[in-house]
N, CA, C and O atoms as CSV, one atom per row, in Angstrom:
chain,resi,resn,atom,element,x,y,z
A,1,UNK,N,N,29.707,-18.897,-17.070
A,1,UNK,CA,C,29.048,-18.363,-15.897
A,1,UNK,C,C,27.710,-19.074,-15.706
A,1,UNK,O,O,26.919,-19.184,-16.644
A,2,UNK,N,N,27.462,-19.553,-14.494
A,2,UNK,CA,C,26.226,-20.258,-14.178
A,2,UNK,C,C,25.208,-19.263,-13.642
A,2,UNK,O,O,25.486,-18.502,-12.716
A,3,UNK,N,N,24.013,-19.286,-14.247
A,3,UNK,CA,C,22.948,-18.395,-13.782
A,3,UNK,C,C,22.117,-19.108,-12.724
A,3,UNK,O,O,21.708,-20.254,-12.913
A,4,UNK,N,N,21.872,-18.425,-11.608
A,4,UNK,CA,C,21.027,-18.975,-10.558
A,4,UNK,C,C,19.599,-18.505,-10.785
A,4,UNK,O,O,19.356,-17.418,-11.310
A,5,UNK,N,N,18.674,-19.342,-10.378
A,5,UNK,CA,C,17.280,-18.921,-10.420
A,5,UNK,C,C,17.099,-17.785,-9.432
A,5,UNK,O,O,17.760,-17.752,-8.393
A,6,UNK,N,N,16.216,-16.860,-9.744
A,6,UNK,CA,C,16.005,-15.693,-8.896
A,6,UNK,C,C,15.514,-16.070,-7.505
A,6,UNK,O,O,15.828,-15.375,-6.539
A,7,UNK,N,N,14.765,-17.138,-7.380
A,7,UNK,CA,C,14.177,-17.501,-6.095
A,7,UNK,C,C,14.671,-18.862,-5.602
A,7,UNK,O,O,13.938,-19.569,-4.910
A,8,UNK,N,N,15.893,-19.232,-5.947
A,8,UNK,CA,C,16.398,-20.548,-5.578
A,8,UNK,C,C,16.522,-20.741,-4.065
A,8,UNK,O,O,16.475,-21.876,-3.591
A,9,UNK,N,N,16.679,-19.660,-3.300
A,9,UNK,CA,C,16.801,-19.815,-1.852
A,9,UNK,C,C,15.459,-20.154,-1.192
A,9,UNK,O,O,15.425,-20.462,-0.001
A,10,UNK,N,N,14.366,-20.102,-1.938
A,10,UNK,CA,C,13.050,-20.472,-1.416
A,10,UNK,C,C,12.708,-21.941,-1.670
A,10,UNK,O,O,11.646,-22.399,-1.250
A,11,UNK,N,N,13.578,-22.685,-2.345
A,11,UNK,CA,C,13.241,-24.041,-2.757
A,11,UNK,C,C,12.917,-24.986,-1.607
A,11,UNK,O,O,12.156,-25.934,-1.801
A,12,UNK,N,N,13.469,-24.761,-0.414
A,12,UNK,CA,C,13.160,-25.656,0.701
A,12,UNK,C,C,12.027,-25.158,1.600
A,12,UNK,O,O,11.800,-25.709,2.677
A,13,UNK,N,N,11.317,-24.117,1.159
A,13,UNK,CA,C,10.130,-23.663,1.884
A,13,UNK,C,C,8.980,-24.583,1.496
A,13,UNK,O,O,8.700,-24.754,0.309
A,14,UNK,N,N,8.307,-25.183,2.488
A,14,UNK,CA,C,7.216,-26.115,2.169
A,14,UNK,C,C,6.006,-25.397,1.578
A,14,UNK,O,O,5.885,-24.175,1.661
A,15,UNK,N,N,5.134,-26.170,0.992
A,15,UNK,CA,C,3.881,-25.631,0.463
A,15,UNK,C,C,2.921,-25.353,1.623
A,15,UNK,O,O,3.010,-25.987,2.675
A,16,UNK,N,N,2.015,-24.415,1.426
A,16,UNK,CA,C,0.969,-24.184,2.424
A,16,UNK,C,C,0.095,-25.438,2.481
A,16,UNK,O,O,-0.043,-26.152,1.488
A,17,UNK,N,N,-0.487,-25.696,3.640
A,17,UNK,CA,C,-1.284,-26.907,3.798
A,17,UNK,C,C,-2.655,-26.763,3.163
A,17,UNK,O,O,-3.237,-25.678,3.152
A,18,UNK,N,N,-3.169,-27.875,2.631
A,18,UNK,CA,C,-4.515,-27.906,2.072
A,18,UNK,C,C,-5.513,-28.404,3.102
A,18,UNK,O,O,-6.664,-27.968,3.132
A,19,UNK,N,N,-5.057,-29.328,3.952
A,19,UNK,CA,C,-5.938,-29.951,4.935
A,19,UNK,C,C,-5.318,-29.813,6.323
A,19,UNK,O,O,-4.143,-30.126,6.517
A,20,UNK,N,N,-6.104,-29.350,7.278
A,20,UNK,CA,C,-5.634,-29.180,8.651
A,20,UNK,C,C,-5.714,-30.515,9.382
A,20,UNK,O,O,-6.752,-31.176,9.358
A,21,UNK,N,N,-4.629,-30.912,10.028
A,21,UNK,CA,C,-4.580,-32.168,10.772
A,21,UNK,C,C,-4.751,-31.940,12.262
A,21,UNK,O,O,-5.093,-30.839,12.693
A,22,UNK,N,N,-4.512,-32.980,13.046
A,22,UNK,CA,C,-4.584,-32.886,14.502
A,22,UNK,C,C,-3.391,-33.609,15.106
A,22,UNK,O,O,-2.744,-34.426,14.451
A,23,UNK,N,N,-3.113,-33.299,16.352
A,23,UNK,CA,C,-2.019,-33.934,17.076
A,23,UNK,C,C,-2.382,-35.373,17.393
A,23,UNK,O,O,-3.495,-35.656,17.836
A,24,UNK,N,N,-1.432,-36.291,17.164
A,24,UNK,CA,C,-1.675,-37.711,17.427
A,24,UNK,C,C,-0.738,-38.277,18.486
A,24,UNK,O,O,-1.025,-39.320,19.074
A,25,UNK,N,N,0.389,-37.593,18.735
A,25,UNK,CA,C,1.337,-38.068,19.746
A,25,UNK,C,C,2.106,-36.869,20.303
A,25,UNK,O,O,2.070,-35.775,19.738
A,26,UNK,N,N,2.786,-37.088,21.397
A,26,UNK,CA,C,3.595,-36.041,22.029
A,26,UNK,C,C,4.804,-35.741,21.139
A,26,UNK,O,O,5.552,-36.654,20.790
A,27,UNK,N,N,5.001,-34.477,20.769
A,27,UNK,CA,C,6.115,-34.157,19.875
A,27,UNK,C,C,7.467,-34.198,20.581
A,27,UNK,O,O,7.548,-34.018,21.795
A,28,UNK,N,N,8.516,-34.436,19.816
A,28,UNK,CA,C,9.888,-34.389,20.328
A,28,UNK,C,C,10.331,-32.955,20.567
A,28,UNK,O,O,11.081,-32.672,21.501
A,29,UNK,N,N,9.854,-32.045,19.705
A,29,UNK,CA,C,10.229,-30.634,19.761
A,29,UNK,C,C,8.984,-29.760,19.869
A,29,UNK,O,O,7.892,-30.156,19.460
A,30,UNK,N,N,9.166,-28.575,20.424
A,30,UNK,CA,C,8.072,-27.597,20.509
A,30,UNK,C,C,8.527,-26.300,19.850
A,30,UNK,O,O,9.679,-25.891,19.997
A,31,UNK,N,N,7.623,-25.660,19.129
A,31,UNK,CA,C,7.908,-24.362,18.528
A,31,UNK,C,C,7.652,-23.274,19.571
A,31,UNK,O,O,6.628,-23.273,20.255
A,32,UNK,N,N,8.601,-22.358,19.674
A,32,UNK,CA,C,8.480,-21.248,20.616
A,32,UNK,C,C,8.771,-19.962,19.851
A,32,UNK,O,O,9.790,-19.852,19.170
A,33,UNK,N,N,7.863,-18.986,19.967
A,33,UNK,CA,C,8.027,-17.705,19.296
A,33,UNK,C,C,8.725,-16.730,20.234
A,33,UNK,O,O,8.313,-16.565,21.382
A,34,UNK,N,N,9.765,-16.095,19.755
A,34,UNK,CA,C,10.404,-15.008,20.490
A,34,UNK,C,C,9.583,-13.766,20.156
A,34,UNK,O,O,9.791,-13.131,19.122
A,35,UNK,N,N,8.654,-13.431,21.035
A,35,UNK,CA,C,7.721,-12.337,20.759
A,35,UNK,C,C,8.419,-10.999,20.583
A,35,UNK,O,O,7.879,-10.113,19.922
A,36,UNK,N,N,9.611,-10.827,21.161
A,36,UNK,CA,C,10.352,-9.579,20.973
A,36,UNK,C,C,10.938,-9.479,19.568
A,36,UNK,O,O,11.165,-8.376,19.070
A,37,UNK,N,N,11.184,-10.618,18.925
A,37,UNK,CA,C,11.750,-10.620,17.573
A,37,UNK,C,C,10.695,-10.756,16.486
A,37,UNK,O,O,10.951,-10.406,15.334
A,38,UNK,N,N,9.514,-11.259,16.833
A,38,UNK,CA,C,8.458,-11.485,15.840
A,38,UNK,C,C,7.916,-10.152,15.335
A,38,UNK,O,O,7.582,-9.264,16.118
A,39,UNK,N,N,7.835,-10.030,14.015
A,39,UNK,CA,C,7.334,-8.798,13.395
A,39,UNK,C,C,5.819,-8.777,13.274
A,39,UNK,O,O,5.237,-7.744,12.946
A,40,UNK,N,N,5.172,-9.917,13.538
A,40,UNK,CA,C,3.721,-9.985,13.406
A,40,UNK,C,C,3.263,-10.123,11.965
A,40,UNK,O,O,2.096,-9.874,11.661
A,41,UNK,N,N,4.154,-10.513,11.083
A,41,UNK,CA,C,3.820,-10.607,9.653
A,41,UNK,C,C,2.826,-11.726,9.356
A,41,UNK,O,O,2.122,-11.671,8.348
A,42,UNK,N,N,2.759,-12.737,10.217
A,42,UNK,CA,C,1.834,-13.861,10.099
A,42,UNK,C,C,2.120,-14.782,8.912
A,42,UNK,O,O,1.245,-15.547,8.505
A,43,UNK,N,N,3.318,-14.722,8.357
A,43,UNK,CA,C,3.681,-15.592,7.233
A,43,UNK,C,C,3.598,-17.058,7.631
A,43,UNK,O,O,3.240,-17.897,6.805
A,44,UNK,N,N,3.919,-17.381,8.865
A,44,UNK,CA,C,3.947,-18.772,9.324
A,44,UNK,C,C,2.558,-19.402,9.435
A,44,UNK,O,O,2.430,-20.620,9.312
A,45,UNK,N,N,1.534,-18.614,9.660
A,45,UNK,CA,C,0.201,-19.141,9.956
A,45,UNK,C,C,-0.340,-20.095,8.890
A,45,UNK,O,O,-0.780,-21.186,9.253
A,46,UNK,N,N,-0.335,-19.755,7.598
A,46,UNK,CA,C,-0.919,-20.688,6.615
A,46,UNK,C,C,-0.104,-21.960,6.387
A,46,UNK,O,O,-0.599,-22.893,5.755
A,47,UNK,N,N,1.123,-22.020,6.880
A,47,UNK,CA,C,1.962,-23.200,6.705
A,47,UNK,C,C,1.753,-24.244,7.789
A,47,UNK,O,O,2.125,-25.402,7.599
A,48,UNK,N,N,1.169,-23.868,8.923
A,48,UNK,CA,C,1.023,-24.795,10.048
A,48,UNK,C,C,0.022,-25.894,9.706
A,48,UNK,O,O,-1.139,-25.600,9.419
A,49,UNK,N,N,0.458,-27.168,9.731
A,49,UNK,CA,C,-0.443,-28.256,9.351
A,49,UNK,C,C,-1.531,-28.569,10.383
A,49,UNK,O,O,-2.459,-29.319,10.084
A,50,UNK,N,N,-1.431,-28.006,11.590
A,50,UNK,CA,C,-2.468,-28.234,12.603
A,50,UNK,C,C,-3.128,-26.922,13.043
A,50,UNK,O,O,-3.905,-26.912,13.997
A,51,UNK,N,N,-2.827,-25.830,12.360
A,51,UNK,CA,C,-3.452,-24.526,12.605
A,51,UNK,C,C,-3.341,-24.099,14.075
A,51,UNK,O,O,-4.333,-23.704,14.686
A,52,UNK,N,N,-2.123,-24.180,14.640
A,52,UNK,CA,C,-1.949,-23.840,16.057
A,52,UNK,C,C,-1.211,-22.521,16.280
A,52,UNK,O,O,-0.744,-22.251,17.386
A,53,UNK,N,N,-1.105,-21.700,15.237
A,53,UNK,CA,C,-0.447,-20.402,15.369
A,53,UNK,C,C,-1.506,-19.320,15.248
A,53,UNK,O,O,-2.340,-19.346,14.343
A,54,UNK,N,N,-1.462,-18.368,16.172
A,54,UNK,CA,C,-2.437,-17.280,16.165
A,54,UNK,C,C,-1.763,-15.978,16.565
A,54,UNK,O,O,-0.661,-15.980,17.114
A,55,UNK,N,N,-2.423,-14.882,16.288
A,55,UNK,CA,C,-1.925,-13.572,16.679
A,55,UNK,C,C,-2.153,-13.372,18.166
A,55,UNK,O,O,-3.200,-13.747,18.696
A,56,UNK,N,N,-1.174,-12.781,18.839
A,56,UNK,CA,C,-1.324,-12.427,20.248
A,56,UNK,C,C,-2.428,-11.370,20.334
A,56,UNK,O,O,-2.476,-10.479,19.487
A,57,UNK,N,N,-3.315,-11.442,21.332
A,57,UNK,CA,C,-4.361,-10.424,21.462
A,57,UNK,C,C,-3.769,-9.005,21.516
A,57,UNK,O,O,-2.757,-8.775,22.177
A,58,UNK,N,N,-4.400,-8.071,20.825
A,58,UNK,CA,C,-3.913,-6.690,20.763
A,58,UNK,C,C,-3.734,-6.080,22.146
A,58,UNK,O,O,-2.823,-5.279,22.353
A,59,UNK,N,N,-4.581,-6.445,23.085
A,59,UNK,CA,C,-4.544,-5.865,24.422
A,59,UNK,C,C,-3.249,-6.191,25.166
A,59,UNK,O,O,-2.846,-5.438,26.052
A,60,UNK,N,N,-2.601,-7.286,24.825
A,60,UNK,CA,C,-1.397,-7.708,25.549
A,60,UNK,C,C,-0.263,-6.707,25.393
A,60,UNK,O,O,0.436,-6.411,26.362
A,61,UNK,N,N,-0.070,-6.179,24.185
A,61,UNK,CA,C,1.053,-5.277,23.939
A,61,UNK,C,C,0.636,-3.858,23.565
A,61,UNK,O,O,1.443,-2.935,23.678
A,62,UNK,N,N,-0.589,-3.667,23.130
A,62,UNK,CA,C,-1.067,-2.357,22.700
A,62,UNK,C,C,-0.145,-1.759,21.624
A,62,UNK,O,O,0.290,-0.611,21.714
A,63,UNK,N,N,0.134,-2.579,20.612
A,63,UNK,CA,C,0.928,-2.132,19.472
A,63,UNK,C,C,0.129,-2.429,18.197
A,63,UNK,O,O,-0.733,-3.307,18.203
A,64,UNK,N,N,0.405,-1.710,17.114
A,64,UNK,CA,C,-0.384,-1.896,15.882
A,64,UNK,C,C,-0.358,-3.305,15.304
A,64,UNK,O,O,-1.389,-3.805,14.854
A,65,UNK,N,N,0.805,-3.952,15.309
A,65,UNK,CA,C,0.927,-5.298,14.744
A,65,UNK,C,C,1.525,-6.212,15.812
A,65,UNK,O,O,2.742,-6.228,15.996
A,66,UNK,N,N,0.691,-6.968,16.512
A,66,UNK,CA,C,1.212,-7.848,17.561
A,66,UNK,C,C,1.899,-9.086,16.971
A,66,UNK,O,O,1.641,-9.455,15.826
A,67,UNK,N,N,2.767,-9.718,17.749
A,67,UNK,CA,C,3.425,-10.942,17.294
A,67,UNK,C,C,2.448,-12.114,17.267
A,67,UNK,O,O,1.286,-11.980,17.650
A,68,UNK,N,N,2.935,-13.253,16.811
A,68,UNK,CA,C,2.131,-14.477,16.834
A,68,UNK,C,C,2.520,-15.306,18.050
A,68,UNK,O,O,3.545,-15.057,18.684
A,69,UNK,N,N,1.693,-16.290,18.365
A,69,UNK,CA,C,1.979,-17.224,19.448
A,69,UNK,C,C,1.547,-18.615,19.020
A,69,UNK,O,O,0.724,-18.775,18.118
A,70,UNK,N,N,2.111,-19.616,19.678
A,70,UNK,CA,C,1.813,-21.021,19.400
A,70,UNK,C,C,0.877,-21.545,20.482
A,70,UNK,O,O,1.110,-21.314,21.668
A,71,UNK,N,N,-0.173,-22.244,20.085
A,71,UNK,CA,C,-0.995,-22.965,21.060
A,71,UNK,C,C,-0.269,-24.286,21.307
A,71,UNK,O,O,-0.389,-25.230,20.526
A,72,UNK,N,N,0.486,-24.337,22.405
A,72,UNK,CA,C,1.391,-25.453,22.680
A,72,UNK,C,C,0.689,-26.795,22.777
A,72,UNK,O,O,1.259,-27.819,22.401
A,73,UNK,N,N,-0.545,-26.803,23.278
A,73,UNK,CA,C,-1.252,-28.076,23.421
A,73,UNK,C,C,-1.642,-28.683,22.076
A,73,UNK,O,O,-2.079,-29.833,22.024
A,74,UNK,N,N,-1.491,-27.927,20.989
A,74,UNK,CA,C,-1.830,-28.418,19.653
A,74,UNK,C,C,-0.609,-28.617,18.757
A,74,UNK,O,O,-0.704,-29.294,17.733
A,75,UNK,N,N,0.533,-28.039,19.124
A,75,UNK,CA,C,1.745,-28.102,18.303
A,75,UNK,C,C,2.224,-29.541,18.156
A,75,UNK,O,O,2.261,-30.294,19.130
A,76,UNK,N,N,2.594,-29.921,16.923
A,76,UNK,CA,C,3.091,-31.282,16.665
A,76,UNK,C,C,4.609,-31.317,16.475
A,76,UNK,O,O,5.175,-32.380,16.217
A,77,UNK,N,N,5.263,-30.177,16.599
A,77,UNK,CA,C,6.720,-30.135,16.510
A,77,UNK,C,C,7.280,-30.383,15.127
A,77,UNK,O,O,8.402,-30.872,14.996
A,78,UNK,N,N,6.533,-30.059,14.101
A,78,UNK,CA,C,6.937,-30.376,12.724
A,78,UNK,C,C,8.071,-29.495,12.197
A,78,UNK,O,O,8.717,-29.853,11.212
A,79,UNK,N,N,8.316,-28.372,12.821
A,79,UNK,CA,C,9.388,-27.438,12.464
A,79,UNK,C,C,9.104,-26.598,11.226
A,79,UNK,O,O,9.953,-25.801,10.824
A,80,UNK,N,N,7.949,-26.752,10.619
A,80,UNK,CA,C,7.643,-26.008,9.398
A,80,UNK,C,C,7.595,-24.509,9.667
A,80,UNK,O,O,8.132,-23.728,8.882
A,81,UNK,N,N,6.962,-24.094,10.763
A,81,UNK,CA,C,6.861,-22.663,11.064
A,81,UNK,C,C,8.243,-22.033,11.249
A,81,UNK,O,O,8.483,-20.913,10.800
A,82,UNK,N,N,9.142,-22.750,11.906
A,82,UNK,CA,C,10.493,-22.236,12.127
A,82,UNK,C,C,11.243,-22.106,10.800
A,82,UNK,O,O,11.948,-21.121,10.580
A,83,UNK,N,N,11.095,-23.091,9.924
A,83,UNK,CA,C,11.748,-23.037,8.603
A,83,UNK,C,C,11.210,-21.883,7.776
A,83,UNK,O,O,11.973,-21.149,7.147
A,84,UNK,N,N,9.889,-21.725,7.780
A,84,UNK,CA,C,9.263,-20.654,7.007
A,84,UNK,C,C,9.689,-19.293,7.549
A,84,UNK,O,O,10.035,-18.397,6.779
A,85,UNK,N,N,9.664,-19.138,8.853
A,85,UNK,CA,C,10.053,-17.869,9.464
A,85,UNK,C,C,11.505,-17.524,9.125
A,85,UNK,O,O,11.818,-16.381,8.792
A,86,UNK,N,N,12.377,-18.510,9.212
A,86,UNK,CA,C,13.784,-18.282,8.915
A,86,UNK,C,C,14.006,-17.909,7.453
A,86,UNK,O,O,14.780,-17.001,7.151
A,87,UNK,N,N,13.329,-18.605,6.552
A,87,UNK,CA,C,13.545,-18.371,5.120
A,87,UNK,C,C,12.838,-17.128,4.588
A,87,UNK,O,O,13.394,-16.398,3.768
A,88,UNK,N,N,11.603,-16.886,5.059
A,88,UNK,CA,C,10.811,-15.824,4.442
A,88,UNK,C,C,10.768,-14.522,5.234
A,88,UNK,O,O,10.462,-13.469,4.674
A,89,UNK,N,N,11.067,-14.578,6.511
A,89,UNK,CA,C,10.929,-13.342,7.282
A,89,UNK,C,C,12.098,-13.096,8.223
A,89,UNK,O,O,13.134,-12.591,7.790
A,90,UNK,N,N,11.957,-13.443,9.504
A,90,UNK,CA,C,12.836,-12.881,10.505
A,90,UNK,C,C,13.570,-13.864,11.401
A,90,UNK,O,O,14.516,-13.446,12.069
A,91,UNK,N,N,13.222,-15.090,11.462
A,91,UNK,CA,C,13.867,-16.070,12.339
A,91,UNK,C,C,13.471,-15.876,13.801
A,91,UNK,O,O,14.326,-15.863,14.687
A,92,UNK,N,N,12.177,-15.726,14.044
A,92,UNK,CA,C,11.668,-15.480,15.398
A,92,UNK,C,C,11.110,-16.736,16.061
A,92,UNK,O,O,10.695,-16.682,17.219
A,93,UNK,N,N,11.090,-17.864,15.354
A,93,UNK,CA,C,10.561,-19.101,15.922
A,93,UNK,C,C,11.709,-20.092,16.065
A,93,UNK,O,O,12.464,-20.326,15.122
A,94,UNK,N,N,11.831,-20.669,17.257
A,94,UNK,CA,C,12.872,-21.671,17.474
A,94,UNK,C,C,12.229,-22.951,17.986
A,94,UNK,O,O,11.143,-22.934,18.566
A,95,UNK,N,N,12.908,-24.033,17.763
A,95,UNK,CA,C,12.433,-25.339,18.204
A,95,UNK,C,C,13.274,-25.777,19.393
A,95,UNK,O,O,14.503,-25.715,19.352
A,96,UNK,N,N,12.600,-26.224,20.460
A,96,UNK,CA,C,13.333,-26.735,21.616
A,96,UNK,C,C,12.779,-28.109,21.986
A,96,UNK,O,O,11.603,-28.387,21.750
A,97,UNK,N,N,13.616,-28.968,22.563
A,97,UNK,CA,C,13.128,-30.290,22.973
A,97,UNK,C,C,11.945,-30.153,23.938
A,97,UNK,O,O,11.936,-29.268,24.793
A,98,UNK,N,N,10.966,-31.022,23.798
A,98,UNK,CA,C,9.749,-30.944,24.598
A,98,UNK,C,C,10.034,-31.054,26.095
A,98,UNK,O,O,9.415,-30.349,26.892
A,99,UNK,N,N,10.958,-31.923,26.486
A,99,UNK,CA,C,11.284,-32.035,27.912
A,99,UNK,C,C,11.845,-30.719,28.453
A,99,UNK,O,O,11.489,-30.291,29.551
A,100,UNK,N,N,12.717,-30.086,27.681
A,100,UNK,CA,C,13.280,-28.788,28.079
A,100,UNK,C,C,12.187,-27.726,28.125
A,100,UNK,O,O,12.166,-26.892,29.030
A,101,UNK,N,N,11.279,-27.756,27.151
A,101,UNK,CA,C,10.158,-26.822,27.122
A,101,UNK,C,C,9.320,-26.947,28.398
A,101,UNK,O,O,9.006,-25.949,29.047
A,102,UNK,N,N,8.965,-28.182,28.743
A,102,UNK,CA,C,8.143,-28.417,29.932
A,102,UNK,C,C,8.834,-27.909,31.193
A,102,UNK,O,O,8.196,-27.298,32.050
A,103,UNK,N,N,10.115,-28.157,31.305
A,103,UNK,CA,C,10.862,-27.723,32.478
A,103,UNK,C,C,10.985,-26.195,32.525
A,103,UNK,O,O,10.819,-25.596,33.587
A,104,UNK,N,N,11.269,-25.577,31.405
A,104,UNK,CA,C,11.456,-24.125,31.344
A,104,UNK,C,C,10.165,-23.358,31.582
A,104,UNK,O,O,10.143,-22.387,32.339
A,105,UNK,N,N,9.089,-23.794,30.933
A,105,UNK,CA,C,7.836,-23.040,30.976
A,105,UNK,C,C,6.811,-23.581,31.973
A,105,UNK,O,O,5.784,-22.944,32.209
A,106,UNK,N,N,7.078,-24.743,32.556
A,106,UNK,CA,C,6.146,-25.311,33.525
A,106,UNK,C,C,4.825,-25.723,32.918
A,106,UNK,O,O,3.790,-25.695,33.583
A,107,UNK,N,N,4.862,-26.111,31.643
A,107,UNK,CA,C,3.667,-26.536,30.913
A,107,UNK,C,C,3.844,-28.000,30.546
A,107,UNK,O,O,4.863,-28.363,29.958
A,108,UNK,N,N,2.892,-28.839,30.874
A,108,UNK,CA,C,2.942,-30.268,30.534
A,108,UNK,C,C,2.301,-30.466,29.162
A,108,UNK,O,O,1.186,-30.006,28.919
A,109,UNK,N,N,3.005,-31.144,28.280
A,109,UNK,CA,C,2.528,-31.408,26.927
A,109,UNK,C,C,1.985,-32.824,26.872
A,109,UNK,O,O,2.686,-33.781,27.204
A,110,UNK,N,N,0.740,-32.954,26.454
A,110,UNK,CA,C,0.099,-34.273,26.405
A,110,UNK,C,C,0.288,-34.941,25.044
A,110,UNK,O,O,0.827,-34.346,24.111
A,111,UNK,N,N,-0.167,-36.188,24.956
A,111,UNK,CA,C,-0.092,-36.942,23.709
A,111,UNK,C,C,-1.128,-36.480,22.691
A,111,UNK,O,O,-0.912,-36.595,21.485
A,112,UNK,N,N,-2.229,-35.971,23.166
A,112,UNK,CA,C,-3.326,-35.559,22.282
A,112,UNK,C,C,-3.493,-34.040,22.349
A,112,UNK,O,O,-2.940,-33.377,23.226
A,113,UNK,N,N,-4.259,-33.514,21.415
A,113,UNK,CA,C,-4.561,-32.098,21.395
A,113,UNK,C,C,-5.508,-31.727,22.519
A,113,UNK,O,O,-5.735,-32.523,23.430
A,114,UNK,N,N,-6.066,-30.522,22.463
A,114,UNK,CA,C,-6.946,-30.061,23.529
A,114,UNK,C,C,-8.167,-30.980,23.688
A,114,UNK,O,O,-8.734,-31.460,22.707
A,115,UNK,N,N,-8.541,-31.203,24.912
A,115,UNK,CA,C,-9.677,-32.097,25.196
A,115,UNK,C,C,-10.987,-31.319,25.282
A,115,UNK,O,O,-12.042,-31.909,25.514
């Protein structure tokens, strides 16, 4: 009988970042939070290499634990938040192609971060 490690399903979860980076080019994919599915646990926040995930303002929903949101102009499309959310919590973050994102949400994504 082969014994599995107790936490082997966490092996592909990346490490939290030590240094915050910045956007250098237009990403292929954009992270989008399904706010109805997000539990507001904030597990994804320390994993973001560009620190572009934040809690939705309390006033928006008037609930004790609001969901998180992505600052799209800073997102680099690395997919780390989606992987972390799927593995450690609820699977509330999905990645969509940037062109589809722009068309769906009417938001233009630039090559650089906020000016």
